C-alpha positions in Angstrom: 67.3 -40.6 25.4 67.3 -37.7 22.6 68.9 -35.2 20.8 68.7 -31.8 19.9 67.3 -30.4 16.5 70.4 -30.2 14.1 71.9 -33.7 15.5 71.4 -37.6 15.2 72.3 -40.6 17.3 75.4 -42.0 16.1 75.0 -46.0 16.9 78.5 -46.7 16.9 79.8 -43.5 18.8 76.5 -43.6 21.1 76.4 -39.9 20.7 74.8 -37.2 19.0 76.4 -35.9 16.4 75.3 -32.4 13.9 73.9 -33.0 10.9 75.8 -32.9 7.3 75.7 -30.1 5.1 72.7 -30.1 3.3 70.4 -32.1 6.0 68.5 -31.5 8.9 67.0 -33.0 11.6 64.2 -32.3 14.5 66.3 -34.2 17.5 63.1 -35.8 18.9 60.5 -34.9 15.9 59.3 -35.3 12.5 58.4 -32.6 9.9 56.0 -33.1 7.0 56.7 -30.7 4.4 56.5 -32.2 0.9 53.0 -33.2 -0.2 53.7 -34.8 -3.8 51.4 -37.5 -2.4 50.1 -38.6 1.2 53.3 -39.4 3.3 53.5 -42.4 4.9 51.3 -43.2 8.2 48.7 -40.7 7.4 45.0 -41.8 7.0 42.6 -40.3 4.5 39.0 -40.5 5.6 36.0 -39.3 3.8 32.2 -40.2 5.5 28.6 -39.5 5.0 26.7 -40.4 7.8 23.8 -38.4 6.4 20.3 -40.9 6.7 17.2 -40.0 4.2 15.5 -37.6 7.0 13.6 -36.1 4.1 15.4 -33.0 3.4 17.1 -34.6 0.3 16.2 -37.3 -2.1 20.0 -38.7 -2.8 22.5 -39.0 -0.2 25.7 -37.8 -1.4 28.7 -40.2 -2.1 31.7 -39.0 0.1 34.0 -41.9 -1.0 36.2 -39.6 -3.0 35.4 -36.6 -0.7 39.0 -36.3 1.2 42.3 -34.0 1.9 43.8 -33.9 -1.6 47.8 -33.3 -1.8 49.1 -30.5 -4.0 53.1 -30.4 -3.4 54.2 -27.6 -0.9 50.4 -28.1 0.9 47.2 -30.4 1.4 43.8 -29.1 0.5 40.5 -30.0 2.1 37.0 -30.8 0.7 34.7 -28.3 -0.4 31.6 -30.3 -0.3 29.0 -31.0 2.2 30.7 -34.4 3.3 33.1 -35.3 6.6 36.8 -35.0 5.5 39.2 -36.7 8.7 42.9 -36.2 8.3 44.2 -38.4 11.2 48.2 -39.2 12.0 49.1 -41.9 14.9 52.5 -41.1 17.0 53.9 -42.5 20.4 56.0 -39.7 22.3 58.1 -41.1 24.5 58.3 -37.5 26.3 55.9 -35.0 26.4 56.3 -32.6 23.1 54.4 -30.4 20.4 52.4 -30.5 17.3 53.0 -27.7 14.8 51.6 -26.9 11.5 50.7 -23.7 9.3 47.3 -23.6 7.7 45.4 -21.1 5.3 41.0 -21.3 6.6 39.8 -18.5 4.3 36.4 -19.2 4.1 33.9 -19.4 7.3 31.2 -21.7 5.2 33.6 -24.8 5.8 33.8 -25.8 9.7 37.9 -26.6 10.3 38.5 -28.3 13.9 41.6 -30.0 14.9 42.2 -32.1 18.2 44.0 -34.9 19.9 43.4 -38.0 21.0 45.0 -39.7 23.9 45.7 -43.6 24.9 42.0 -43.9 26.3 40.2 -42.2 23.0 39.5 -39.2 24.6 39.6 -35.8 22.9 42.2 -33.4 25.2 40.5 -30.3 26.4 42.0 -27.8 24.3 40.2 -24.3 23.6 41.9 -23.9 20.0 39.9 -27.1 18.8 37.8 -24.9 16.3 40.2 -22.9 14.2 40.2 -19.0 13.3 39.7 -17.9 9.6 42.7 -16.6 8.3 43.1 -13.0 6.4 47.0 -12.4 6.1 48.5 -15.5 4.8 49.5 -18.3 6.2 48.9 -18.8 9.8 51.3 -21.0 12.7 49.2 -23.2 14.9 50.9 -25.4 18.2 49.4 -27.8 20.3 51.1 -29.5 23.3 51.1 -33.2 23.3 51.4 -35.9 26.2 53.7 -38.7 26.6 52.5 -41.9 25.1 50.3 -42.6 21.9 48.3 -39.6 20.1 46.4 -39.8 17.3 45.9 -36.1 15.6 42.6 -35.2 13.5 42.4 -32.8 11.3 38.9 -32.6 10.2 36.7 -30.2 8.2 32.4 -30.1 6.9 31.9 -27.6 4.4 27.9 -26.8 3.8 27.5 -24.4 0.9 25.3 -20.8 1.6 22.8 -20.4 -1.0 25.2 -22.6 -3.8 28.5 -20.9 -3.3 31.3 -23.0 -3.2 33.6 -22.4 -0.4 37.5 -22.2 -0.5 39.3 -25.1 0.5 41.3 -25.2 3.8 45.2 -25.7 3.1 48.2 -27.2 5.6 51.4 -27.8 5.5 54.6 -28.0 7.6 53.6 -30.4 9.8 55.9 -31.0 12.8 55.8 -33.3 15.8 58.3 -33.7 18.5 58.7 -35.5 21.3 59.2 -39.3 19.4 61.8 -41.0 20.1 65.2 -40.0 18.9 66.3 -40.2 14.9 69.7 -42.6 13.6 69.9 -40.1 10.4 69.4 -36.8 9.1 66.8 -35.8 6.7 68.1 -34.5 3.4 66.9 -31.0 2.1 64.2 -31.1 -0.7 64.6 -29.7 -4.5 64.5 -25.9 -4.0 66.2 -26.0 -0.6 69.4 -25.6 1.2 71.2 -26.2 4.3 74.6 -24.4 4.0 75.6 -25.3 7.9 76.5 -28.1 9.6 73.8 -29.4 12.5 70.5 -27.5 10.8 67.5 -27.8 12.3 66.0 -26.7 8.7 66.4 -26.4 5.1 65.9 -22.6 3.6 64.3 -21.5 0.3 66.7 -21.0 -2.6 66.2 -17.4 -3.5 64.4 -16.4 -6.8 66.4 -17.1 -10.0 68.2 -20.0 -8.4 67.9 -23.5 -7.8 68.6 -26.6 -6.3 68.4 -30.2 -6.3 68.1 -32.8 -3.1 70.5 -32.6 -0.2 71.7 -29.2 -1.7 74.7 -27.0 0.3 73.7 -24.1 -1.8 71.5 -22.9 -4.5 72.9 -22.5 -8.3 71.8 -19.3 -9.8 70.0 -19.6 -13.3 71.3 -18.4 -16.7 70.1 -15.3 -18.0 67.6 -16.8 -20.4 66.1 -18.6 -17.7 64.2 -18.0 -14.5 63.2 -19.7 -10.9 60.7 -18.5 -8.6 61.6 -19.1 -5.1 61.9 -22.2 -4.1 62.2 -23.8 -7.4 63.9 -27.3 -8.3 64.8 -26.4 -12.0 64.8 -22.9 -14.1 62.5 -22.1 -16.7 63.2 -20.9 -19.7 62.2 -16.9 -20.4 58.8 -16.5 -22.4 59.1 -13.6 -25.1 57.6 -10.2 -23.4 53.9 -9.7 -24.4 51.5 -6.9 -23.8 50.4 -9.2 -21.1 53.6 -8.3 -19.0 53.1 -5.1 -19.0 50.5 -2.2 -17.2 50.3 1.7 -17.1 49.5 4.1 -14.4 49.9 7.8 -13.4 52.2 10.1 -11.4 51.1 12.1 -9.1 50.0 15.8 -10.0 52.8 18.2 -10.4 52.7 22.3 -9.8 51.2 22.8 -13.5 48.2 20.5 -12.8 49.3 17.7 -15.0 49.9 13.8 -14.7 51.8 11.6 -16.8 51.0 8.3 -18.1 53.8 5.6 -17.3 54.6 2.0 -18.2 56.1 -0.5 -16.4 57.1 -4.2 -16.6 54.4 -6.4 -13.9 57.0 -8.1 -11.1 58.4 -10.4 -11.0 59.8 -9.9 -14.5 59.8 -13.3 -16.0 59.7 -12.5 -19.8 62.5 -11.7 -22.1 62.6 -8.2 -24.2 65.4 -9.5 -26.1 63.8 -12.3 -27.5 62.1 -12.2 -31.1 59.1 -10.8 -31.7 59.1 -10.1 -27.8 56.2 -7.1 -27.0 58.9 -3.8 -25.9 57.8 -1.9 -22.9 55.7 1.3 -24.4 57.3 4.5 -24.0 56.0 7.0 -20.9 55.6 10.8 -20.3 52.6 11.6 -22.1 51.2 14.6 -20.3 47.7 15.4 -19.8 45.7 17.5 -17.2 45.1 15.9 -13.7 41.3 15.0 -12.9 39.6 17.4 -10.2 39.9 16.4 -6.9 36.9 14.3 -5.5 34.3 15.5 -3.7 34.7 17.4 -0.1 38.4 18.0 -1.2 40.4 21.1 -2.9 43.3 21.7 -4.4 45.6 23.9 -1.9 48.6 25.9 -3.0 50.6 23.1 -4.2 48.8 20.3 -6.6 47.6 17.8 -3.6 44.2 17.7 -2.8 43.1 18.5 0.9 39.8 18.2 2.8 37.5 21.1 3.3 37.6 22.1 7.1 34.2 21.2 9.2 31.3 23.4 8.2 32.0 23.5 4.2 31.3 21.5 1.4 33.1 21.0 -1.8 32.5 19.4 -5.2 35.9 19.1 -5.8 37.3 22.7 -6.8 36.3 24.5 -3.6 35.6 24.8 -0.2 32.0 26.8 0.1 30.8 27.5 3.7 27.3 25.5 4.5 24.3 28.1 4.5 22.8 29.0 7.8 20.0 26.6 9.0 22.4 23.5 7.7 24.8 21.0 8.1 27.4 19.0 6.1 26.7 15.3 5.2 29.9 13.7 6.4 31.1 11.0 4.1 33.7 10.1 1.4 33.3 10.0 -2.0 36.0 9.1 -4.6 35.4 9.0 -8.3 38.8 10.4 -9.4 41.7 8.3 -9.2 45.0 10.1 -9.8 46.5 9.3 -6.7 46.0 6.4 -4.2 43.6 8.1 -1.4 46.0 8.0 2.1 43.1 5.9 3.9 43.7 2.8 1.4 46.3 0.7 0.6 46.8 -2.8 -2.2 49.3 -5.4 -2.2 49.0 -8.7 -3.8 48.5 -12.5 -2.0 49.8 -15.3 -3.6 47.6 -17.7 -4.8 50.4 -20.5 -4.8 51.4 -19.7 -1.3 49.5 -17.6 0.2 52.1 -15.1 1.0 51.8 -11.4 0.8 54.2 -9.8 -2.1 55.7 -6.2 -1.9 54.1 -5.1 -5.1 50.7 -2.9 -5.6 47.8 -5.0 -6.8 45.5 -2.0 -8.1 46.8 1.0 -10.2 45.3 4.3 -10.5 43.5 5.4 -14.5 42.2 8.5 -13.8 38.2 8.1 -13.5 39.3 4.6 -12.3 41.1 2.1 -10.6 42.0 -1.1 -12.1 44.0 -4.5 -11.1 47.1 -4.5 -12.7 49.3 -8.0 -13.4 50.4 -10.0 -10.6 52.8 -12.3 -10.4 50.4 -15.4 -11.6 47.2 -15.7 -12.9 45.6 -17.4 -9.8 47.3 -14.6 -7.4 44.6 -12.3 -5.4 44.8 -8.3 -6.2 43.8 -6.8 -3.0 42.9 -3.6 -1.9 41.8 -2.4 1.5 40.1 0.9 2.5 40.4 1.7 6.1 37.7 4.0 8.0 38.6 4.8 11.9 34.8 5.1 12.8 31.4 6.4 11.8 29.2 9.6 13.5 25.6 8.5 12.5 22.9 10.9 12.8 21.9 11.6 16.5 18.2 10.3 15.9 20.2 6.5 15.0 21.6 6.6 18.3 19.1 7.4 20.7 16.8 5.0 18.7 18.4 2.1 18.8 16.3 0.5 16.0 18.1 1.1 13.1 20.6 -1.0 12.4 22.5 1.3 10.2 25.0 3.4 11.0 26.9 4.0 7.5 26.4 2.4 3.8 29.2 1.9 1.4 28.2 1.9 -2.7 30.5 1.4 -4.8 30.2 1.0 -9.4 32.2 -1.7 -10.4 32.9 -3.5 -13.7 35.1 -7.0 -14.4 36.2 -7.8 -17.8 37.0 -11.8 -17.7 37.7 -14.3 -20.2 37.9 -17.1 -17.8 36.2 -17.7 -14.6 37.5 -14.6 -12.4 35.9 -13.9 -9.4 35.6 -10.6 -7.4 35.2 -11.0 -3.8 33.7 -8.0 -1.1 34.8 -8.4 2.5 34.0 -6.7 5.5 36.8 -6.7 8.7 35.2 -4.7 12.3 38.3 -3.7 14.6 41.2 -5.4 12.9 39.3 -8.7 13.2 38.8 -11.1 10.7 37.4 -10.1 6.7 34.2 -11.5 6.5 33.0 -12.1 2.9 29.9 -10.5 1.5 29.5 -10.7 -1.8 30.8 -12.7 -4.4 31.0 -12.1 -8.7 32.0 -14.0 -11.1 32.6 -14.3 -14.4 32.2 -11.0 -16.2 30.0 -8.5 -14.9 29.1 -4.8 -16.6 29.4 -2.0 -14.8 26.4 -1.9 -12.1 26.2 -0.5 -8.4 26.4 -2.6 -5.4 25.9 -0.9 -1.6 26.3 -2.4 1.8 24.9 -1.4 5.2 27.3 -0.8 7.9 25.9 -2.6 11.3 27.8 -1.5 13.6 29.9 1.5 14.4 33.6 0.5 15.1 37.0 0.6 13.2 36.0 -0.9 9.4 38.1 -2.2 6.8 36.2 -3.1 3.2 38.6 -5.1 1.5 38.2 -6.0 -2.8 39.9 -9.3 -3.9 40.0 -10.0 -7.2 41.2 -13.5 -8.6 41.6 -13.9 -12.5 41.6 -18.1 -12.2 41.8 -20.5 -9.6 44.4 -22.7 -11.5 48.0 -22.0 -11.2 49.3 -22.1 -15.1 52.6 -21.2 -15.8 53.0 -17.7 -17.9 50.8 -14.6 -17.3 48.3 -15.6 -20.1 44.8 -13.2 -18.4 46.3 -9.9 -17.5 43.6 -8.2 -19.4 41.0 -10.1 -17.1 40.7 -7.1 -14.9 38.4 -5.3 -12.3 37.5 -1.8 -12.3 36.5 0.5 -9.7 34.9 3.7 -10.7 33.4 5.1 -7.4 33.1 4.7 -3.9 31.4 6.7 -1.6 31.1 6.0 2.3 28.5 8.0 4.8 28.5 8.8 7.9 32.4 8.5 7.8 33.9 10.2 11.4 36.0 12.9 10.2 34.9 12.5 6.6 34.3 15.2 4.4 31.1 17.1 2.7 29.8 17.2 -0.8 26.5 19.3 0.3 25.1 20.2 3.0 21.7 19.6 4.3 18.8 21.7 6.6 18.1 20.8 9.9 16.8 22.0 12.9 18.0 24.2 15.8 16.9 21.6 18.4 19.5 22.0 21.1 22.4 23.6 19.3 23.0 25.8 16.4 22.5 23.2 13.8 21.5 19.8 15.3 19.2 17.0 13.6 15.7 16.4 14.4 15.1 14.3 17.3 13.2 11.0 16.9 9.8 11.0 15.2 10.3 14.4 13.9 10.0 15.7 10.3 11.7 18.3 9.1 9.3 21.0 7.6 11.6 22.5 4.7 9.6 25.4 4.3 9.9 26.7 7.7 13.1 24.7 8.6 11.1 23.5 12.0 10.6 20.0 13.1 7.1 18.6 13.4 6.4 15.8 15.3 4.6 12.3 13.6 1.4 12.2 13.8 -0.1 9.1 16.0 0.3 6.1 13.9 2.8 6.9 11.8 6.9 6.6 12.5 9.9 8.2 10.7 13.0 5.9 11.3 16.4 7.4 11.3 18.0 11.2 10.2 15.7 12.7 7.1 17.7 12.6 4.3 18.3 15.9 2.7 14.7 16.7 0.7 10.9 16.5 1.7 10.0 13.6 3.8 6.8 12.2 4.8 5.6 10.0 8.1 5.3 6.8 7.2 1.9 4.8 8.6 2.4 1.7 11.0 1.6 -1.2 9.3 -1.7 -3.7 10.3 -1.3 -4.8 13.9 1.4 -2.3 14.7 1.6 0.9 16.8 4.4 3.7 16.7 6.1 4.1 20.0 6.4 7.2 22.0 8.9 8.8 20.2 7.3 8.2 17.1 10.5 6.8 15.6 9.6 3.0 14.9 6.2 0.4 14.6 6.1 -2.3 16.7 3.4 -4.8 17.6 2.8 -5.1 21.5 2.3 -8.5 21.0 -2.0 -8.4 20.9 -4.1 -8.8 18.0 -7.8 -8.9 17.4 -9.3 -11.1 14.7 -12.8 -10.2 13.5 -14.8 -13.3 12.3 -18.3 -14.0 11.2 -20.4 -13.9 14.4 -16.8 -13.4 17.0 -14.4 -12.1 17.5 -11.0 -13.7 18.5 -8.0 -12.1 20.4 -4.8 -13.1 20.6 -1.5 -12.3 22.6 1.6 -13.6 22.0 3.6 -11.9 25.1 5.2 -15.7 25.9 6.6 -15.5 22.4 8.0 -12.0 22.4 11.3 -13.0 23.7 14.2 -14.2 22.1 13.5 -18.0 21.2 16.5 -20.0 19.3 15.0 -23.5 17.1 17.7 -25.6 15.2 15.5 -26.6 12.3 16.2 -26.9 9.1 18.4 -29.9 6.9 21.5 -31.6 8.6 24.6 -31.9 6.8 25.4 -35.0 8.5 24.1 -38.0 9.9 22.1 -38.0 13.6 24.6 -37.4 16.5 26.7 -35.7 13.9 24.5 -33.1 12.3 25.0 -29.3 11.7 21.8 -27.8 11.5 20.2 -24.4 10.3 19.8 -22.3 13.6 17.1 -19.6 13.8 16.7 -17.0 16.5 13.3 -15.0 16.2 12.0 -12.4 18.6 8.4 -11.5 17.2 7.8 -8.0 19.0 10.6 -7.5 21.6 10.7 -5.1 24.0 8.8 -2.0 22.1 10.2 -3.1 18.8 14.2 -3.6 19.7 15.4 -6.4 19.0 16.3 -9.0 21.3 17.5 -12.2 18.8 20.7 -12.5 18.2 23.1 -15.1 16.7 27.0 -15.3 17.8 29.8 -16.7 15.5 31.7 -18.6 18.4 34.0 -21.0 15.9 35.4 -19.1 13.4 35.6 -15.4 15.3 35.8 -16.3 18.3 37.4 -13.3 20.1 40.8 -14.0 22.6 40.4 -14.3 26.3 42.0 -10.7 26.8 39.1 -9.1 24.5 36.2 -10.4 26.2 32.9 -10.6 24.8 31.9 -12.9 21.8 32.7 -12.2 18.2 30.8 -11.6 15.2 27.1 -10.9 16.7 24.3 -10.4 14.4 21.5 -8.7 15.8 18.2 -8.2 14.6 13.9 -9.7 15.2 15.1 -12.9 13.0 18.5 -14.0 12.8 20.3 -17.7 11.1 23.5 -19.2 12.0 24.6 -22.9 11.2 24.6 -25.2 14.3 26.9 -28.0 15.5 25.0 -29.5 18.3 27.6 -30.1 21.6 27.1 -34.0 21.6 29.0 -33.9 18.7 31.7 -31.7 19.1 32.2 -32.9 23.0 32.0 -29.4 23.8 30.1 -27.6 27.4 27.7 -25.6 24.7 26.8 -26.4 20.8 29.2 -23.9 18.9 27.5 -22.0 15.4 29.3 -19.9 13.0 28.1 -17.8 9.5 25.5 -15.4 11.5 23.2 -14.0 8.8 20.5 -11.3 9.9 16.9 -12.1 8.1 15.0 -9.4 9.4 15.5 -6.3 11.2 12.1 -4.4 10.9 8.6 -5.6 11.7 6.2 -4.7 8.4 2.9 -6.0 10.1 0.6 -8.4 11.4 -2.2 -9.7 9.8 -4.2 -13.0 8.6 -3.5 -12.2 4.5 -1.1 -13.8 2.7 0.3 -10.9 1.4 1.8 -7.5 2.6 4.2 -4.1 1.5 5.2 -6.4 -1.4 6.2 -9.6 0.6 4.1 -12.8 0.4 3.5 -15.9 1.8 2.3 -18.7 0.2 -0.3 -20.4 1.7 1.1 -23.8 -0.1 3.8 -23.6 1.5 2.4 -24.5 4.2 -1.1 -26.3 3.7 -3.0 -25.7 7.0 -4.1 -28.7 8.9 -8.1 -27.1 9.7 -9.4 -24.2 7.8 -11.7 -23.2 11.0 -8.8 -21.0 12.4 -6.7 -19.0 10.0 -2.9 -18.2 10.8 -1.4 -15.2 11.8 1.6 -14.2 9.8 4.4 -11.9 11.0 6.0 -9.7 7.9 9.4 -8.8 8.6 11.9 -6.6 6.2 15.9 -6.4 6.1 17.9 -3.4 4.6 20.8 -5.3 4.2 21.2 -5.8 0.4 23.4 -8.1 -1.1 24.1 -9.0 -4.8 20.7 -11.2 -5.7 18.5 -9.0 -3.0 18.6 -5.5 -4.5 16.0 -4.5 -2.3 17.0 -6.3 0.7 15.7 -9.8 1.8 12.0 -10.5 3.7 11.2 -12.5 6.3 7.0 -14.1 6.8 6.2 -16.3 10.0 3.4 -17.8 9.8 2.2 -18.5 13.4 -0.2 -21.5 13.5 -2.4 -22.8 16.6 -1.1 -26.0 17.8 -3.0 -26.9 21.3 -0.6 -29.8 21.6 2.5 -28.0 21.7 3.1 -26.0 24.4 5.8 -23.3 25.6 7.9 -22.4 22.7 6.1 -25.2 20.2 8.9 -26.1 17.1 9.7 -24.1 13.5 9.4 -25.8 10.3 10.7 -24.4 6.9 9.0 -25.2 3.9 9.4 -28.8 2.3 10.2 -27.5 -1.2 13.0 -25.2 -0.3 14.4 -26.9 2.8 16.9 -24.3 3.7 14.0 -21.8 4.3 13.9 -19.6 1.1 13.5 -20.8 -2.5 14.6 -17.4 -4.0 17.6 -16.8 -1.3 16.0 -13.7 -0.8 12.3 -13.9 1.2 12.3 -16.7 3.8 9.5 -18.6 4.9 9.4 -19.9 8.6 5.9 -21.9 10.4 6.2 -21.3 14.2 3.6 -23.9 15.2 3.0 -23.5 19.2 0.0 -23.1 21.9 0.7 -19.4 22.9 -0.5 -18.8 19.0 -4.0 -19.8 19.7 -6.2 -17.1 20.3 -7.4 -16.3 23.9 -10.0 -18.6 25.4 -13.6 -16.9 26.0 -17.2 -18.0 26.6 -17.4 -19.3 22.8 -14.7 -21.8 23.2 -16.9 -23.9 26.0 -20.4 -24.9 26.7 -22.5 -26.5 30.0 -23.7 -30.1 30.5 -26.5 -29.9 32.5 -26.4 -33.1 34.4 -29.6 -35.2 35.9 -31.6 -34.8 39.2 -30.2 -36.9 41.7 -31.0 -36.5 45.9 -32.9 -33.3 45.3 -29.1 -32.5 43.4 -28.3 -31.1 40.2 -24.9 -30.5 38.6 -23.8 -28.3 35.4 -20.1 -28.6 34.4 -18.6 -27.0 31.5 -16.4 -28.3 28.7 -14.6 -27.0 26.2 -16.0 -27.2 22.6 -13.1 -29.9 20.6 -11.0 -29.3 19.6 -9.7 -26.8 21.7 -8.4 -23.9 19.7 -7.8 -21.4 22.4 -4.9 -21.0 25.1 -4.6 -18.9 28.6 -7.4 -16.5 28.6 -10.7 -17.0 30.4 -10.9 -20.0 32.4 -13.6 -22.8 32.3 -16.3 -22.0 35.0 -16.3 -24.2 37.8 -19.2 -27.0 38.3 -22.3 -25.4 39.9 -24.4 -27.7 42.1 -28.1 -26.2 43.1 -31.6 -27.9 44.3 -34.1 -29.8 42.3 -37.3 -31.9 42.8 -37.5 -35.2 41.6 -40.2 -36.5 39.1 -41.6 -38.4 41.9 -42.0 -35.6 43.8 -43.8 -33.8 41.2 -46.7 -36.9 40.3 -47.8 -37.0 43.7 -48.3 -33.1 43.3 -50.0 -33.7 40.4 -52.0 -36.4 41.7 -53.5 -33.9 44.5 -53.8 -31.2 42.6 -56.2 -33.2 40.3 -58.2 -35.2 42.6 -58.9 -31.3 44.2 -59.7 -29.7 40.8 -62.3 -33.1 40.3 -64.0 -32.4 43.6 -64.4 -28.6 42.9 -65.5 -29.3 39.4 -68.1 -31.9 40.8 -69.2 -29.2 43.0 -69.8 -26.5 40.9 -71.5 -28.7 38.7 -74.0 -29.4 41.6 -74.4 -26.1 42.2 -74.8 -24.6 39.0 -78.0 -27.2 38.3 -79.4 -26.5 41.1 -79.3 -23.1 40.1 -80.6 -23.9 37.0 -83.9 -26.1 38.3 -84.6 -22.3 40.3 -84.6 -20.8 37.5 -86.7 -22.9 35.4 -89.0 -23.1 37.7 -89.2 -19.3 38.3 -89.7 -18.7 34.1 -92.1 -21.2 34.0 -94.0 -19.3 36.6 -93.7 -16.2 34.5 -95.1 -18.1 31.3 -98.2 -19.7 33.7 -98.8 -16.2 34.7 -98.7 -14.6 31.0 -101.1 -16.8 30.0 -103.2 -16.5 33.1 -103.9 -12.7 32.0 -104.7 -13.3 28.4 -107.3 -16.1 29.3 -108.5 -13.8 32.7 -108.3 -17.1 34.7 -109.4 -16.7 38.1 -105.9 -15.0 40.5 -104.2 -17.4 43.2 -104.6 -16.8 46.6 -100.7 -16.1 46.8 -97.6 -15.8 45.2 -96.7 -19.4 44.8 -93.1 -19.9 46.0 -91.1 -17.0 47.4 -87.2 -16.9 46.8 -86.5 -18.4 49.8 -88.6 -21.0 49.4 -87.8 -24.3 48.5 -88.4 -24.8 44.8 -88.7 -28.5 44.6 -92.5 -28.6 45.4 -94.9 -29.8 42.6 -95.9 -27.2 40.1 -100.2 -26.4 40.5 -102.3 -24.2 38.0 -104.5 -22.8 39.8 -107.7 -20.4 38.5 -107.0 -16.9 37.4 -105.5 -14.4 39.5 -107.5 -11.2 40.4 -105.9 -7.7 39.3 -105.1 -7.2 42.7 -103.2 -10.6 43.4 -101.0 -10.1 40.4 -99.5 -6.7 41.7 -99.1 -8.7 44.8 -97.0 -11.4 43.5 -95.2 -8.8 41.5 -94.2 -6.6 44.4 -93.3 -10.2 46.0 -90.8 -11.1 43.2 
């Protein structure tokens, strides 16, 4: 049984009766709109399940990091603890839960989900809440019959020491509960004039009401009250902080008037003693000139110059032949707010917009006026319909820059004021880009636009975070002196630049061609050099590619073809990183809660890509998810290296992990080398001590043109590729132990990528042969890798070789036989030469005897003794002396 909204069940009459005046009822629901303390039935839990995993020395105590009631709403924590607000309700029929919330900072992961009777989370696409942009947003979820547990959970993480803004929740309403037997009185500051009300209305300004009021009472003339007040406050005397000055538009005479106005709402009284009076207005002065690209028409208003002309603010001049106008928007004179800019005030109390101007023009600058209170946000928004970047940037596809905005600002603060700069794309949620706290001197800031779409640039200034009565710090102001946006679609020009006629009357040079300002012709860059984007006005040169890189075919960028050669003493190593060229994702770095409930840093890397084009991307699918009818992901960052915060799927209970805070760390490859420094970027080796000194690391140096407050020169990234044979495939990614977020200064990021794909290609120098013993007439030669094996892929091990051989026994027999033969031969030769020697000795003896016989005239022998052919073994007989005829005959015989 249930009653309608605005009714209650009369137990005596057993019928539904309308609520009386000054009360309200939801019928079958409850509402929580007072947060002076935590309402009955709510549970507030804070936890930190993080274990000591080496990333932090001290585990933070999270017992006090809970949701905090602050009167009209409840605020979440802002530290790296997990705070959960829970409420259990039993529904008698299907109903809904609805609430309003403010979620301004995506550095907090904010989720709302419901668990049923079985403690299972209901499948809701809206579990991950979207960041808010314009005040409070309404959120509603259907509930099923039975027990339901509602969870509001937040976990913050500080990005580079920035404290995020808290999440605010108010007006929680639940329908589907049992009937209500009584009506609830309206809280102070609200009223219900008619019977049967389902809600109470706020009292208007300068009126008040007590609890259960049917109407609001007006305040006395000497008092005031804000909307929804329970009492009136005495008006303080006016001071110089309660008014501000502005300028009127130029009149027909080219003059402007200085005007003073009371800050709205006017809560002070100028009739009290010593109260400040509003200064007299009407002082006239000459109007400032028109902004560059504009001119004064017949009237006093500034009009944009037509296309093909330029102006310094006085008059339009046609661009000379062979030149083109440089389109953009430049504001440096502030007589009136430009038509594409708007200003408003966002209340810092209830985050509702007020119909008043937050910024006022002041001639040569625009500044923040006095708000309703010191913690209001003074909003200024510049809307750009789109961009028209030079044609080479579109054809090339490598340069992320389609435009850039540069503004000069100053903050004058006596307390902790903050100036926010935010960017929104296609009317999407504004994403905070930079924050400046405290007083800042006059300085310039540049932001690079990476997407050609309708873009809004927003400046928000808050004097103090804390709510205090009265206006105490209206002298704390933010000033914008100039704003310059390049390549604006339909913009104006303040100068012209020379261009080449390459397809039209005045067209820019094609990619990789530099403009020769002497001849006006486009000259291609030499091989090994590149020219990125459109050359600016003035002389340009083609820049040489870094080590390990080369220019692409059109010479518009340098890239690595994923091959690298390293000369070492006595050898040359060849690397091939083709397997690492595609986008590779890693989840690394410090966690924000515990195992199973951790938020990680997520890196997406593309070392080489396709001819330098980037293949790595990080998506914000938590706080910037698109609606189903919009299609496609939310904010996507595409670059060589990007970083995001990832919530693992086993934590959120979804099919896939979700991520937020995508940031580009590198979008241009500088070079590949083994050195520790390149082009001003340093990769200290001591951040990653090498495991082996035999093989050096290969370092990829990247740079990003995205300029931030702390990184005036943009970010830089070094990826140290280390050979790790035991880690095949993608391997592992590590950050320095000294810098768990990957950066020590917030500008240069250092990563260590250990993988087998980072080893050199295998060659003949990486293996050696092992020759086996001869067995059975067969010998085997096996090839094995040298240990440790510091190579991957490339040349494979040769197959084992098998060849015939002779054993030792066989060669022993051959040796004995050969020795025996040699001994017999030597013996025969010895006998032969001995016999020969005997014959020679005999003959010699005969010669001696013959010579002696001649001297003594012995008788001649009868014969010549032994002939040559006769055996010489007979005994030698000495005869008498031979005659002369006998000697001659012996000689003739011999």
